[in-house]
C-alpha positions, -999 to +999 in steps of 0.1 A: +719-520+309+691-505+330+670-530+349+632-528+350+618-509+381+585-520+395+557-494+393+528-502+415+493-488+409+476-490+443+441-484+456+448-452+475+477-466+495+507-454+475+518-429+502+515-455+530+532-482+508+562-460+498+567-449+534+567-485+545+592-495+518+615-466+527+614-477+563+620-513+553+648-508+527+661-473+534+661-443+512+636-415+511+602-410+496+594-386+468+557-379+463+538-358+438+500-354+443+472-352+418+469-315+426+506-309+419+501-326+385+469-307+377+449-338+378+412-338+387+404-375+382+409-383+419+414-367+453+438-338+453+460-354+479+462-388+461+497-398+449+500-392+411+537-403+411+559-415+439+592-433+443+620-443+466+652-423+462+688-429+475+682-464+487+691-499+476+657-507+461+642-489+432+604-488+433+576-465+420+540-462+430+509-442+424+472-442+435+449-454+408+423-430+394+386-438+394+378-473+383+413-481+369+425-515+381+449-515+411+479-537+415+473-575+416+500-600+412+496-635+397+526-654+386+549-625+395+573-618+424+597-589+430+630-606+435+658-594+458+681-624+453+717-615+462+707-579+468+719-578+504+740-597+530+722-623+550+714-601+580+699-574+558+679-599+538+665-614+570+656-579+584+639-570+551+620-603+552+607-597+587+597-562+579+578-573+547+561-600+567+546-576+592+510-574+583+516-597+553+517-634+547+548-656+547+546-680+518+579-698+525+603-690+554+636-674+546+658-705+551+687-724+538+678-747+509+693-781+499+714-765+472+731-742+497+715-708+491+689-693+513+656-678+501+620-672+512+588-657+499+564-633+514+534-613+503+535-579+520+505-560+535+499-543+501+496-576+482+531-574+467+549-608+465+586-608+472+614-634+468+644-627+490+676-647+492+713-648+494+742-672+488+762-687+516+792-666+528 
C-alpha cells in the first residue's frame, strides 16, 4: 500500500522550503518552474512542481498561482512517529524548530515513548517521535 505524500501549496516559498527540508531530512531537491511547464499564470521562475528525492521523507511542494490559497493547517500535523532513531528525530526537531515555533518539546512521555510538536518556519506542523530503545 502506498502512503499519502504531503503536497504543499506555498506562497512563493516552495524553492526555499524544499531546500530547507532537503537540508533537514536529507535527499535532493527536484524543481520544475512555471516556465518549464509552459505556465504563464505566475512568475516564470516560480516552482510549478517540486519534490524531495532519495531521502527518508517524501514531500512535494509548489508555489500557488495568482489568488489561489496557500497552505494553511488547522487540525493537521505531518507525523514522523517511529520514522528515525532517537538521535535523528532530535536533530530533525531542532532543524524544524529553527525559525519556527515549538508547540511541545520532544521529550519522553509518561507512557514511555518520546514525542514533540513543532510548527516550522513555513507554517507546517510536525509531530516527531520514537519508542524507547
